[in-house]
FIKOLDREN-286201 format. One record per residue (C-alpha): residue number from 0; residue in three letters; y, x, z. Coordinates in steps of 0.02 Angstrom, whole numbers, plus 50000, padded with zeros to 5 digits. Each point is the difference from the previous one (the first is absolute). Example, Ala and Ser with C-alpha at 12.3 -4.5 7.8 and 13.67 -1.06 7.14 Angstrom:
# FIKOLDREN-286201
+-----+--------+-------+-------+-------+
! num ! residu !    c2 !    c1 !    c3 !
+-----+--------+-------+-------+-------+
!   0 !    ALA ! 49775 ! 50615 ! 50390 !
!   1 !    SER ! 50172 ! 50069 ! 49967 !
+-----+--------+-------+-------+-------+
//
This chain:
# FIKOLDREN-286201
+-----+--------+-------+-------+-------+
! num ! residu !    c2 !    c1 !    c3 !
+-----+--------+-------+-------+-------+
!   0 !    UNK ! 53336 ! 56648 ! 54602 !
!   1 !    UNK ! 49942 ! 49828 ! 50039 !
!   2 !    UNK ! 49821 ! 49965 ! 50060 !
!   3 !    UNK ! 49955 ! 49816 ! 49908 !
!   4 !    UNK ! 49842 ! 49905 ! 50022 !
!   5 !    UNK ! 49837 ! 50032 ! 49882 !
!   6 !    UNK ! 50002 ! 49867 ! 49869 !
!   7 !    UNK ! 49871 ! 49857 ! 50055 !
!   8 !    UNK ! 49966 ! 49871 ! 49865 !
!   9 !    UNK ! 49878 ! 49913 ! 50118 !
!  10 !    UNK ! 50115 ! 49961 ! 50116 !
!  11 !    UNK ! 50148 ! 49939 ! 49901 !
!  12 !    UNK ! 49996 ! 49813 ! 49969 !
!  13 !    UNK ! 50037 ! 50006 ! 49821 !
!  14 !    UNK ! 49866 ! 50100 ! 49967 !
!  15 !    UNK ! 49889 ! 49871 ! 50096 !
!  16 !    UNK ! 50060 ! 49848 ! 49887 !
!  17 !    UNK ! 49958 ! 50097 ! 49833 !
!  18 !    UNK ! 49825 ! 50048 ! 50065 !
!  19 !    UNK ! 49986 ! 49824 ! 50041 !
!  20 !    UNK ! 50081 ! 49947 ! 49819 !
!  21 !    UNK ! 49865 ! 50118 ! 49936 !
!  22 !    UNK ! 49848 ! 49932 ! 50103 !
!  23 !    UNK ! 50037 ! 49821 ! 49956 !
!  24 !    UNK ! 50077 ! 49984 ! 49822 !
!  25 !    UNK ! 49989 ! 50170 ! 49901 !
!  26 !    UNK ! 49831 ! 50062 ! 50032 !
!  27 !    UNK ! 49946 ! 49852 ! 49899 !
!  28 !    UNK ! 50098 ! 50043 ! 49853 !
!  29 !    UNK ! 49906 ! 50054 ! 49835 !
!  30 !    UNK ! 50091 ! 49927 ! 49858 !
!  31 !    UNK ! 50117 ! 50081 ! 49891 !
!  32 !    UNK ! 50132 ! 49892 ! 50014 !
!  33 !    UNK ! 50121 ! 49992 ! 50144 !
!  34 !    UNK ! 50062 ! 49837 ! 49993 !
!  35 !    UNK ! 49869 ! 49908 ! 50123 !
!  36 !    UNK ! 50017 ! 50162 ! 50114 !
!  37 !    UNK ! 50185 ! 49977 ! 50016 !
!  38 !    UNK ! 49984 ! 49821 ! 50031 !
!  39 !    UNK ! 49860 ! 50030 ! 50134 !
!  40 !    UNK ! 50092 ! 50121 ! 50067 !
!  41 !    UNK ! 50158 ! 49890 ! 50010 !
!  42 !    UNK ! 49899 ! 49872 ! 50083 !
!  43 !    UNK ! 49919 ! 50112 ! 50133 !
!  44 !    UNK ! 50183 ! 50061 ! 50033 !
!  45 !    UNK ! 50062 ! 49817 ! 49995 !
!  46 !    UNK ! 49906 ! 49940 ! 50143 !
!  47 !    UNK ! 50087 ! 50119 ! 50127 !
!  48 !    UNK ! 50185 ! 49939 ! 49943 !
!  49 !    UNK ! 50020 ! 49896 ! 50140 !
!  50 !    UNK ! 49941 ! 50120 ! 50133 !
!  51 !    UNK ! 49831 ! 50022 ! 50044 !
!  52 !    UNK ! 49903 ! 50023 ! 50175 !
!  53 !    UNK ! 49819 ! 50035 ! 49905 !
!  54 !    UNK ! 50111 ! 50166 ! 49907 !
!  55 !    UNK ! 50079 ! 50060 ! 50156 !
!  56 !    UNK ! 49822 ! 50014 ! 50051 !
!  57 !    UNK ! 49921 ! 50077 ! 49846 !
!  58 !    UNK ! 50148 ! 50137 ! 50014 !
!  59 !    UNK ! 49999 ! 50009 ! 50187 !
!  60 !    UNK ! 50161 ! 49962 ! 50050 !
!  61 !    UNK ! 49932 ! 49846 ! 50130 !
!  62 !    UNK ! 49852 ! 50025 ! 50102 !
!  63 !    UNK ! 49819 ! 49919 ! 49940 !
+-----+--------+-------+-------+-------+
//
């Protein structure tokens, strides 16, 4: 038997990105039409396409 560490989503950088996305974009979505939400999510993720010091700080991969 191999002991594996407990899964801790609060330590996983991609989980932190999804939480940041929900806080900034998804929580505002109240419509039945998902096209505007899709566009907002794309725009949110596109801002990090070339790298982002801000994002690395948000997901705690760089010190504040």
